[in-house]
Backbone as a chain_set.jsonl record, in Angstrom:
{"seq": "MIDYFALALGHGLMVIALLRLVLREDCDADPLIEGLKADIAANRMATSTAGRNAARRERAQGAEAEEEPSAHALKQRSGSA", "coords": {"N": [[125.071, 72.099, 82.543], [122.624, 72.77, 83.383], [123.217, 74.21, 85.736], [124.334, 76.425, 84.83], [122.126, 77.667, 83.281], [120.286, 77.962, 85.449], [121.802, 79.806, 87.228], [121.965, 82.001, 85.345], [119.108, 82.531, 84.919], [118.449, 83.202, 87.722], [120.024, 85.36, 88.259], [119.311, 87.251, 85.998], [116.558, 87.65, 86.671], [116.891, 89.085, 89.023], [118.317, 91.369, 88.074], [116.217, 92.414, 86.467], [114.437, 92.921, 88.421], [115.695, 94.911, 89.823], [116.155, 96.85, 88.02], [113.463, 97.724, 87.561], [112.995, 98.678, 90.195], [114.816, 100.974, 90.342], [113.992, 102.501, 88.171], [111.497, 103.576, 89.036], [109.492, 106.367, 89.9], [108.459, 107.289, 92.27], [110.365, 106.4, 94.059], [112.262, 108.301, 93.969], [111.763, 110.511, 95.277], [111.113, 111.745, 98.553], [108.516, 112.597, 100.428], [108.64, 113.539, 103.234], [111.269, 114.591, 103.322], [111.103, 116.77, 101.423], [109.137, 118.211, 102.83], [110.832, 118.967, 105.067], [112.75, 120.567, 103.699], [111.112, 122.63, 102.753], [110.464, 123.804, 105.331], [112.84, 124.563, 106.117], [113.599, 126.548, 104.353], [111.676, 128.559, 104.68], [112.258, 129.024, 107.448], [114.676, 130.335, 106.886], [113.881, 132.541, 105.465], [112.391, 133.772, 107.356], [114.354, 134.578, 109.262], [116.0, 136.469, 107.786], [116.297, 139.865, 106.913], [115.01, 140.748, 104.611], [113.216, 138.752, 104.326], [111.614, 138.948, 106.579], [110.369, 141.56, 106.018], [108.972, 140.824, 103.567], [107.121, 139.005, 104.647], [105.648, 140.692, 106.363], [104.613, 142.376, 104.447], [103.045, 140.579, 103.079], [101.218, 139.836, 105.21], [99.887, 142.371, 105.552], [98.646, 142.77, 103.059], [97.01, 140.679, 103.2], [95.355, 141.35, 105.291], [94.173, 143.758, 104.272], [92.69, 142.583, 102.163], [90.899, 141.128, 103.552], [89.518, 143.165, 104.912], [88.188, 144.526, 102.749], [85.871, 143.302, 101.656], [84.107, 143.592, 103.788], [83.899, 146.379, 104.199], [83.055, 146.949, 101.769], [80.556, 145.667, 101.882], [79.348, 147.096, 103.968], [79.123, 149.545, 102.533], [77.394, 149.18, 100.706], [75.113, 148.391, 102.176], [74.58, 150.814, 103.533], [74.294, 152.599, 101.416], [71.926, 151.522, 100.084], [69.966, 151.78, 102.063]], "CA": [[124.463, 73.025, 81.744], [121.489, 73.235, 84.155], [123.637, 75.109, 86.661], [124.548, 77.969, 84.06], [120.9, 78.119, 83.086], [119.776, 78.418, 86.873], [122.431, 81.094, 87.552], [121.61, 83.029, 84.494], [117.816, 82.853, 85.289], [118.333, 83.95, 88.929], [120.583, 86.837, 88.142], [118.438, 87.842, 85.268], [115.355, 88.03, 87.334], [117.276, 90.134, 89.944], [118.612, 92.41, 87.348], [115.032, 92.95, 86.008], [113.745, 93.654, 89.629], [116.517, 96.064, 90.229], [115.731, 97.913, 87.081], [112.278, 98.289, 88.006], [113.052, 99.575, 91.423], [115.459, 102.098, 90.006], [113.282, 103.366, 87.339], [110.405, 103.995, 89.626], [109.452, 107.684, 90.24], [108.149, 107.422, 93.745], [111.539, 106.012, 94.919], [113.345, 109.381, 93.888], [111.175, 111.666, 96.119], [110.635, 111.453, 99.76], [107.768, 113.794, 100.911], [109.192, 114.032, 104.38], [112.387, 115.563, 102.978], [110.651, 117.945, 100.734], [108.56, 119.026, 103.838], [111.882, 119.613, 105.789], [113.341, 121.584, 102.809], [110.173, 123.853, 102.88], [110.562, 124.425, 106.505], [114.318, 125.308, 106.327], [113.374, 127.669, 103.448], [110.78, 129.308, 105.517], [113.109, 129.577, 108.632], [115.827, 131.298, 106.354], [113.303, 133.731, 105.083], [112.02, 134.378, 108.605], [115.618, 135.232, 109.896], [116.624, 137.54, 107.048], [115.578, 141.175, 106.847], [114.207, 140.828, 103.415], [112.113, 137.764, 104.436], [110.632, 139.49, 107.422], [109.772, 142.472, 105.373], [108.141, 140.262, 102.824], [106.08, 138.521, 105.589], [104.993, 141.71, 106.866], [103.74, 142.837, 103.266], [101.888, 139.573, 102.855], [100.267, 140.066, 106.241], [99.252, 143.538, 105.271], [97.882, 142.613, 102.089], [95.868, 139.758, 103.575], [94.479, 142.097, 106.194], [93.428, 144.537, 103.345], [91.838, 141.76, 101.499], [89.721, 140.783, 104.469], [88.623, 144.29, 105.289], [87.63, 145.084, 101.715], [84.542, 142.798, 101.551], [83.223, 143.963, 104.806], [83.73, 147.713, 103.945], [82.096, 146.958, 100.59], [79.14, 145.389, 102.286], [78.869, 148.294, 104.677], [78.766, 150.747, 101.722], [75.993, 148.734, 100.07], [74.026, 148.672, 103.207], [74.179, 152.251, 103.852], [73.674, 153.164, 100.009], [70.648, 150.997, 99.827], [68.985, 152.163, 103.098]], "C": [[123.296, 73.666, 82.591], [121.871, 74.17, 85.138], [123.838, 76.517, 85.968], [123.069, 78.408, 83.865], [120.241, 78.684, 84.545], [120.373, 79.761, 87.403], [122.035, 82.195, 86.679], [120.088, 83.486, 84.613], [117.677, 83.703, 86.598], [118.794, 85.292, 88.743], [119.69, 87.674, 87.184], [117.275, 88.444, 85.826], [115.785, 89.087, 88.428], [117.639, 91.343, 89.348], [117.252, 93.223, 86.98], [114.359, 93.774, 87.257], [114.453, 94.94, 90.06], [116.246, 97.27, 89.253], [114.428, 98.478, 87.315], [112.111, 99.057, 89.202], [113.671, 100.828, 90.928], [114.778, 102.984, 89.131], [111.819, 103.989, 87.99], [110.395, 105.463, 90.164], [109.184, 107.883, 91.653], [109.345, 107.076, 94.564], [112.367, 107.201, 94.933], [112.906, 110.372, 94.896], [110.702, 111.256, 97.353], [109.817, 112.668, 100.219], [108.255, 114.405, 102.259], [110.354, 115.052, 104.212], [111.995, 116.705, 102.337], [109.937, 118.91, 101.818], [109.651, 119.69, 104.743], [112.562, 120.699, 104.916], [112.517, 122.855, 102.841], [110.293, 124.579, 104.261], [111.934, 125.159, 106.748], [114.162, 126.532, 105.389], [112.66, 128.638, 104.102], [111.448, 129.964, 106.798], [114.167, 130.595, 108.219], [115.065, 132.539, 106.169], [112.903, 134.525, 106.276], [113.184, 135.135, 109.302], [116.228, 136.306, 109.144], [115.713, 138.83, 107.063], [114.655, 141.243, 105.723], [112.901, 139.759, 103.598], [111.069, 138.331, 105.607], [109.753, 140.579, 106.868], [108.551, 141.756, 104.405], [106.911, 139.657, 103.535], [105.135, 139.6, 105.955], [103.95, 142.241, 105.697], [102.638, 141.683, 102.937], [100.882, 139.748, 103.884], [99.312, 141.25, 105.92], [98.268, 143.499, 104.202], [96.707, 141.645, 102.347], [94.808, 140.375, 104.406], [93.651, 143.083, 105.321], [92.367, 143.804, 102.619], [90.684, 141.339, 102.282], [88.871, 141.937, 104.833], [87.838, 144.735, 103.958], [86.202, 144.557, 101.533], [83.645, 143.375, 102.625], [82.966, 145.536, 104.588], [82.82, 147.784, 102.681], [80.701, 146.744, 101.107], [78.647, 146.426, 103.17], [78.451, 149.437, 103.775], [77.485, 150.352, 101.018], [75.012, 148.929, 100.987], [73.635, 150.059, 103.464], [73.694, 152.942, 102.515], [72.383, 152.671, 99.746], [69.602, 151.369, 100.769], [68.578, 153.565, 102.925]], "O": [[123.031, 74.866, 82.529], [121.019, 74.982, 85.499], [123.529, 77.576, 86.516], [122.772, 79.525, 84.289], [119.746, 79.809, 84.612], [119.688, 80.653, 87.904], [121.771, 83.286, 87.183], [119.802, 84.669, 84.434], [116.967, 84.707, 86.645], [118.098, 86.27, 89.014], [119.333, 88.785, 87.578], [116.96, 89.601, 85.55], [114.962, 89.962, 88.696], [117.366, 92.388, 89.938], [117.159, 94.44, 87.145], [113.883, 94.907, 87.191], [113.858, 95.885, 90.578], [116.138, 98.439, 89.625], [114.292, 99.7, 87.266], [111.269, 99.949, 89.31], [112.992, 101.839, 91.108], [114.931, 104.196, 89.28], [111.163, 104.824, 87.369], [111.333, 105.767, 90.9], [109.819, 108.786, 92.197], [109.36, 107.44, 95.74], [113.21, 107.268, 95.828], [113.784, 111.095, 95.367], [109.84, 110.378, 97.336], [110.417, 113.729, 100.391], [108.282, 115.626, 102.41], [110.415, 116.123, 104.816], [112.562, 117.741, 102.686], [110.071, 120.133, 101.777], [109.465, 120.834, 105.159], [112.923, 121.731, 105.483], [113.036, 123.967, 102.936], [110.229, 125.807, 104.33], [112.071, 126.16, 107.451], [114.685, 127.573, 105.786], [113.178, 129.753, 104.043], [111.266, 131.13, 107.15], [114.53, 131.519, 108.948], [115.511, 133.576, 106.659], [113.021, 135.75, 106.296], [112.979, 136.213, 109.86], [116.966, 137.084, 109.749], [114.494, 138.751, 107.22], [113.556, 141.777, 105.875], [111.799, 139.948, 103.085], [109.854, 138.153, 105.515], [108.554, 140.606, 107.147], [107.374, 142.103, 104.501], [105.787, 139.799, 103.053], [103.919, 139.426, 105.861], [102.761, 142.482, 105.907], [101.494, 141.958, 102.575], [99.705, 139.815, 103.533], [98.092, 141.118, 106.013], [97.184, 144.073, 104.313], [95.611, 141.778, 101.804], [93.618, 140.069, 104.325], [92.466, 143.237, 105.62], [91.255, 144.308, 102.455], [89.581, 141.197, 101.753], [87.668, 141.793, 105.049], [86.787, 145.344, 104.156], [85.337, 145.387, 101.256], [82.472, 143.624, 102.346], [81.827, 145.948, 104.803], [81.923, 148.624, 102.602], [79.782, 147.513, 100.824], [77.437, 146.649, 103.115], [77.569, 150.22, 104.127], [76.607, 151.183, 100.788], [74.038, 149.615, 100.677], [72.459, 150.399, 103.594], [72.783, 153.769, 102.542], [71.641, 153.436, 99.13], [68.424, 151.315, 100.414], [67.762, 154.07, 103.696]]}, "num_chains": 1, "name": "protein.A"}
């Protein structure tokens, strides 16, 4: 009788531990793999024509956004002087 109880207790605790491990959210996602997937997607976009064009548009919009505050500041300086 004791042998059956010991077997049931040991296996029951192992099942509980396994369930707790399986149901954890952080065991499902590996941040390193997510980073590699993002790098692969960026490389694919960089090698395709559409991806290169999109990157050029982003850089052009970024350059315009950087120029606007300085041009706006120059207009304010010249207008107030």
